[in-house]
Rosetta silent file (secondary structure, phi, psi, omega in degrees, C-alpha in Angstrom):
SEQUENCE: MALLIALINIVGWVLIPLTVKGSPAHQIAGMGLGAFITAFITAFIIYLCTRPAFDAATWGVAFIAGMLWTNGTIHLLYAHRC
SCORE:     score description
SCORE:     0.000 S_00000001
   1 L     0.000  -41.314  179.546    0.000    0.000    0.000 S_00000001
   2 H   -62.430  -36.070  178.535    2.822    2.425    0.828 S_00000001
   3 H   -65.186  -40.283  178.294    4.350    1.819   -2.593 S_00000001
   4 H   -65.013  -38.888  177.380    1.084    2.711   -4.314 S_00000001
   5 H   -64.975  -41.236  177.754    0.823    5.922   -2.313 S_00000001
   6 H   -64.305  -36.483 -179.933    4.403    6.820   -3.285 S_00000001
   7 H   -67.246  -31.111  176.325    3.630    6.171   -6.945 S_00000001
   8 H   -59.919  -45.597  179.682    0.764    8.681   -6.840 S_00000001
   9 H   -66.156  -38.485  179.323    3.232   11.404   -5.873 S_00000001
  10 H   -62.463  -44.461  178.463    5.734   10.330   -8.524 S_00000001
  11 H   -61.336  -40.635  178.362    3.096   10.592  -11.242 S_00000001
  12 H   -62.388  -42.745  179.970    2.173   14.049   -9.962 S_00000001
  13 H   -68.030  -31.631  178.119    5.778   15.277  -10.082 S_00000001
  14 H   -70.295  -36.127 -176.601    6.176   13.948  -13.624 S_00000001
  15 H   -79.380  -17.351 -176.674    3.046   15.754  -14.802 S_00000001
  16 H   -57.774  -52.042 -179.175    3.936   19.139  -13.291 S_00000001
  17 H   -64.943  -24.989 -179.363    6.248   20.342  -16.099 S_00000001
  18 H   -80.331  -26.313 -173.093    3.774   19.122  -18.707 S_00000001
  19 H  -107.662  -26.228 -175.473    0.715   20.805  -17.232 S_00000001
  20 L   -99.648  114.211  177.728    1.933   23.974  -15.487 S_00000001
  21 L  -115.854  161.162  174.495    2.897   26.766  -17.856 S_00000001
  22 L   113.432 -157.352 -174.767    3.625   30.386  -17.169 S_00000001
  23 L   -73.107  166.275  175.278    5.605   32.356  -14.655 S_00000001
  24 H   -57.814  -32.957  178.212    7.384   30.922  -11.619 S_00000001
  25 H   -63.752  -40.151  177.651    4.515   32.195   -9.466 S_00000001
  26 H   -66.913  -38.185  179.354    2.069   30.086  -11.507 S_00000001
  27 H   -65.589  -42.527  178.843    4.356   27.070  -11.250 S_00000001
  28 H   -64.117  -43.414  178.853    4.622   27.425   -7.472 S_00000001
  29 H   -62.547  -41.918  179.046    0.860   27.810   -7.154 S_00000001
  30 H   -65.530  -42.482  178.264    0.297   24.746   -9.331 S_00000001
  31 H   -66.240  -40.547  178.810    2.805   22.633   -7.410 S_00000001
  32 H   -64.692  -43.810  178.794    1.369   23.752   -4.094 S_00000001
  33 H   -65.694  -42.687  178.039   -2.194   23.041   -5.143 S_00000001
  34 H   -63.320  -42.064  178.105   -1.248   19.645   -6.586 S_00000001
  35 H   -65.151  -39.641  179.251    0.679   18.712   -3.449 S_00000001
  36 H   -63.842  -46.416 -178.843   -2.227   19.822   -1.263 S_00000001
  37 H   -63.251  -45.683  179.399   -4.791   17.815   -3.219 S_00000001
  38 H   -62.363  -45.506 -179.583   -2.597   14.703   -3.270 S_00000001
  39 H   -64.673  -39.619 -179.561   -1.791   14.999    0.444 S_00000001
  40 H   -64.633  -45.751  179.750   -5.435   15.602    1.342 S_00000001
  41 H   -65.197  -44.813 -179.821   -6.674   12.566   -0.595 S_00000001
  42 H   -62.584  -45.709  179.944   -3.850   10.365    0.720 S_00000001
  43 H   -63.856  -37.690  178.679   -4.394   11.491    4.317 S_00000001
  44 H   -64.208  -43.243  178.563   -8.141   10.915    4.016 S_00000001
  45 H   -64.375  -44.735  179.445   -7.616    7.355    2.742 S_00000001
  46 H   -63.351  -41.147  179.410   -5.080    6.609    5.478 S_00000001
  47 H   -62.583  -40.894  179.376   -7.408    8.082    8.108 S_00000001
  48 H   -65.610  -34.074 -176.333  -10.292    5.926    6.954 S_00000001
  49 H   -84.011  -38.128 -170.528   -8.161    2.764    7.049 S_00000001
  50 H  -118.294  -16.766 -177.043   -6.089    3.210   10.212 S_00000001
  51 L    51.267   59.948  179.450   -7.587    6.042   12.324 S_00000001
  52 L   -71.476  160.498  178.659   -4.210    7.534   13.375 S_00000001
  53 L   -92.712  127.059  176.687   -3.970    9.988   16.253 S_00000001
  54 L  -111.149  134.296  175.729   -3.192   13.596   15.304 S_00000001
  55 L  -125.670  179.307 -176.807   -2.059   16.117   17.874 S_00000001
  56 H   -63.505  -35.139  179.900   -0.954   19.755   17.751 S_00000001
  57 H   -65.234  -39.729  178.393    2.728   18.828   17.423 S_00000001
  58 H   -62.715  -46.819  178.908    2.039   16.725   14.322 S_00000001
  59 H   -64.174  -39.494 -179.738    0.111   19.554   12.671 S_00000001
  60 H   -63.813  -46.278  179.170    2.785   22.082   13.670 S_00000001
  61 H   -63.784  -41.892  179.022    5.656   20.064   12.216 S_00000001
  62 H   -64.197  -40.159  179.757    3.711   19.435    9.005 S_00000001
  63 H   -66.231  -44.934  179.028    2.871   23.139    8.666 S_00000001
  64 H   -64.696  -40.770  177.785    6.472   24.246    9.213 S_00000001
  65 H   -62.205  -40.205  176.846    7.743   21.624    6.759 S_00000001
  66 H   -64.411  -40.401  177.399    5.284   22.902    4.151 S_00000001
  67 H   -63.539  -43.035  179.306    6.398   26.483    4.706 S_00000001
  68 H   -66.449  -38.965  178.477   10.056   25.523    4.320 S_00000001
  69 H   -63.410  -44.038  179.295    9.329   23.501    1.174 S_00000001
  70 H   -64.071  -43.623  178.542    7.463   26.440   -0.371 S_00000001
  71 H   -61.089  -44.674  177.836   10.237   28.857    0.560 S_00000001
  72 H   -63.805  -38.478  178.635   12.869   26.558   -0.964 S_00000001
  73 H   -65.917  -41.896  178.643   10.829   26.146   -4.138 S_00000001
  74 H   -60.692  -47.576 -178.731   10.438   29.902   -4.534 S_00000001
  75 H   -66.139  -36.815  179.320   14.180   30.458   -4.150 S_00000001
  76 H   -65.635  -45.626 -179.070   15.015   27.602   -6.510 S_00000001
  77 H   -66.033  -40.859  179.977   12.717   28.849   -9.266 S_00000001
  78 H   -74.951  -27.068  176.607   13.930   32.449   -9.012 S_00000001
  79 H   -67.553  -37.085  179.135   17.596   31.362   -8.853 S_00000001
  80 H   -78.707  -16.937 -179.166   17.258   29.575  -12.200 S_00000001
  81 H   -76.519  -32.621 -177.053   15.402   32.506  -13.697 S_00000001
  82 L   -78.093    0.000    0.000   18.303   34.958  -13.321 S_00000001
């Protein structure tokens, strides 16, 4: 099951350059939206199957990791643009 979940993300990353056109801001928005949708669907399926316990620390770490990923993506896209 974990392998199938990982393959969903791989397919998403392969499709990003083919589907997202435009400025770096559009690319970041598209990657963020795609990651959010994939994570939401995956988390919902996992929650239905296993009923894991979520606490404030889990949400906090996930939120900070998302912020850092977005920040790194912004800097990476603008570094290649110059």
